[in-house]
C-alpha positions as CSV (number, residue, x, y, z in Angstrom):
1,M,0.1,0.2,0.0
2,L,1.7,3.2,-1.4
3,G,1.3,6.0,0.2
4,R,-0.7,5.1,2.7
5,K,0.8,4.4,6.3
6,T,-0.2,1.2,8.4
7,H,-1.3,1.8,11.8
8,K,-0.2,-1.5,14.1
9,K,-1.8,-2.2,16.9
10,P,0.1,-1.8,20.5
11,G,-1.4,-4.7,21.7
12,R,-0.3,-7.4,19.3
13,P,3.3,-7.3,18.1
14,R,3.7,-8.8,14.7
15,K,2.8,-12.2,15.7
16,I,-0.2,-11.8,13.0
17,D,2.7,-10.9,10.7
18,Q,5.2,-13.6,11.7
19,E,2.4,-16.4,11.1
20,R,1.5,-15.0,7.6
21,E,5.4,-15.3,6.4
22,T,5.4,-18.6,8.0
23,K,2.1,-20.0,5.8
24,L,3.6,-18.1,2.9
25,A,7.3,-19.6,3.4
26,E,5.7,-23.4,3.7
27,E,3.2,-22.2,0.5
28,L,6.5,-21.5,-1.4
29,E,8.7,-24.4,-0.2
30,K,5.6,-27.0,-1.6
31,L,5.7,-24.9,-5.2
32,K,9.6,-25.5,-5.1
33,G,9.4,-28.9,-4.1
34,L,6.9,-29.8,-7.2
35,L,8.8,-27.5,-9.3
36,E,12.2,-29.6,-8.1
37,E,10.6,-33.1,-8.7
38,D,11.5,-35.3,-11.4
39,D,8.2,-37.0,-11.5
40,D,7.9,-37.0,-15.2
41,E,5.6,-39.7,-15.1
42,K,2.6,-37.8,-12.6
43,M,3.2,-35.0,-15.2
44,E,2.6,-37.2,-18.2
45,D,-0.6,-38.6,-16.4
46,N,-1.8,-35.2,-15.7
47,L,-1.2,-34.1,-19.4
48,R,-2.7,-37.3,-20.7
49,E,-6.0,-36.5,-18.3
50,V,-6.0,-33.1,-19.5
51,R,-6.0,-34.2,-22.9
52,A,-8.5,-36.4,-22.8
53,L,-10.9,-33.9,-21.0
54,E,-10.3,-31.4,-23.8
55,H,-11.1,-33.9,-26.7
56,K,-14.3,-34.8,-24.6
57,Q,-15.0,-31.4,-24.4
58,Q,-14.3,-31.4,-27.9
59,Q,-16.4,-34.3,-28.8
60,R,-19.2,-32.2,-26.9
61,I,-18.8,-29.1,-28.7
62,D,-19.0,-30.9,-31.7
63,E,-22.1,-32.7,-31.0
64,I,-24.3,-29.7,-29.9
65,E,-23.2,-28.0,-33.3
66,V,-24.6,-31.4,-35.4
67,H,-27.2,-31.1,-33.4
68,N,-28.1,-27.4,-34.0
69,K,-27.0,-28.0,-37.5
70,K,-29.6,-30.7,-37.5
71,L,-32.5,-28.7,-35.8
72,M,-31.8,-25.0,-37.8
73,M,-32.0,-27.7,-41.4
74,W,-35.4,-29.1,-39.7
75,I,-36.4,-25.4,-38.8
76,G,-36.1,-24.6,-42.7
77,I,-37.5,-27.4,-43.9
78,V,-40.7,-26.6,-41.9
79,F,-41.2,-23.2,-42.8
80,I,-40.6,-23.6,-46.8
81,M,-43.3,-26.4,-46.7
82,V,-45.3,-24.5,-44.6
83,V,-45.2,-21.4,-47.2
84,I,-45.6,-23.4,-49.8
85,V,-49.0,-25.5,-48.5
86,I,-50.0,-21.8,-48.0
87,F,-49.5,-20.6,-51.6
88,W,-51.2,-23.7,-52.6
89,M,-54.3,-22.9,-50.7
90,M,-54.4,-19.5,-51.8
91,N,-54.1,-20.7,-55.4
92,I,-56.5,-23.4,-55.1
93,D,-59.9,-22.0,-56.4
94,T,-57.6,-20.3,-59.3
95,I,-56.6,-23.8,-60.2
96,T,-59.8,-25.6,-60.0
97,G,-61.7,-22.6,-60.9
98,G,-60.5,-23.3,-65.2
99,L,-61.2,-27.1,-64.2
100,K,-64.7,-26.4,-62.6
101,K,-65.7,-24.4,-66.1
102,D,-64.8,-27.1,-67.8
103,I,-66.4,-29.8,-66.0
104,K,-69.9,-27.8,-65.5
105,I,-69.2,-26.9,-69.7
106,E,-68.7,-30.9,-69.9
107,I,-72.0,-31.8,-68.0
108,K,-73.9,-29.2,-69.2
109,S,-73.3,-29.9,-73.1
110,E,-73.7,-33.8,-71.7
111,E,-77.1,-33.0,-70.1
112,F,-78.2,-30.6,-73.4
113,E,-77.8,-33.1,-75.8
114,R,-79.2,-35.8,-73.3
115,A,-82.1,-33.5,-73.0
116,K,-82.6,-32.6,-76.9
117,M,-82.5,-36.8,-77.8
118,E,-85.2,-37.0,-75.1
119,L,-86.9,-34.0,-76.7
120,T,-86.6,-35.2,-80.2
121,D,-88.3,-38.9,-79.1
122,T,-90.8,-37.2,-77.5
123,L,-92.1,-35.2,-80.2
124,G,-91.7,-38.2,-82.3
125,E,-94.3,-40.1,-79.9
126,V,-96.5,-36.9,-79.9
127,R,-95.9,-36.6,-84.0
128,T,-97.4,-40.5,-84.4
129,N,-99.7,-39.7,-81.5
130,I,-101.1,-36.7,-83.6
131,D,-101.3,-38.7,-86.9
132,E,-102.9,-41.8,-85.2
133,M,-106.0,-39.7,-83.6
134,K,-106.5,-37.7,-86.6
135,A,-106.7,-41.3,-88.7
136,Q,-109.1,-42.3,-85.9
137,A,-111.0,-38.8,-86.1
138,E,-111.6,-39.4,-89.6
139,K,-112.5,-43.4,-89.0
140,I,-114.9,-41.5,-86.5
141,E,-116.3,-38.6,-88.9
142,Q,-117.0,-41.3,-92.1
143,E,-118.8,-43.8,-89.8
144,E,-121.2,-41.2,-88.2
145,G,-121.4,-38.3,-90.3
146,I,-119.8,-35.6,-87.6
147,D,-117.7,-33.0,-88.4
148,T,-114.7,-33.3,-85.6
149,S,-112.5,-30.3,-87.2
150,E,-113.7,-28.4,-84.1
151,Q,-113.6,-30.5,-81.3
152,V,-110.6,-31.4,-79.1
153,H,-110.2,-34.5,-77.2
154,F,-107.8,-34.6,-74.2
155,L,-106.0,-38.2,-74.8
156,P,-103.9,-39.3,-71.3
157,V,-99.7,-38.9,-72.2
158,S,-97.9,-41.5,-71.3
159,E,-94.2,-41.2,-70.1
């Protein structure tokens, strides 16, 4: 502590300082002993342990990075799929709108052709029935001498 005067208590003469100095000296001796030891095997074992721990940490880091990469890949894939589905659903009316019109036109044309054929058949039947009725009316007219040109007969229509 530079520039500061330390005030020592008068009741404790350097006992604490001496204890501190002895502890520091003991620690210093231990460190010197450790440095001076020729125990290369311990140092190599410690070095191997440190390298093994570093290797395990690196493997764990690599695993986390791979996991994060896979997670990001799946997030990207799901996002792209959701975007595609949304656009598809938004455009489904325009896509199927043309198909619906084509189908309706085909159905209408098929229905029209069928109705046309039914109408032609029905009109043919009506004409034959009218011709038969005219023939019957002429026959009755000739037999009885009645004028049926002004009379109208309603016959039931067969379905």
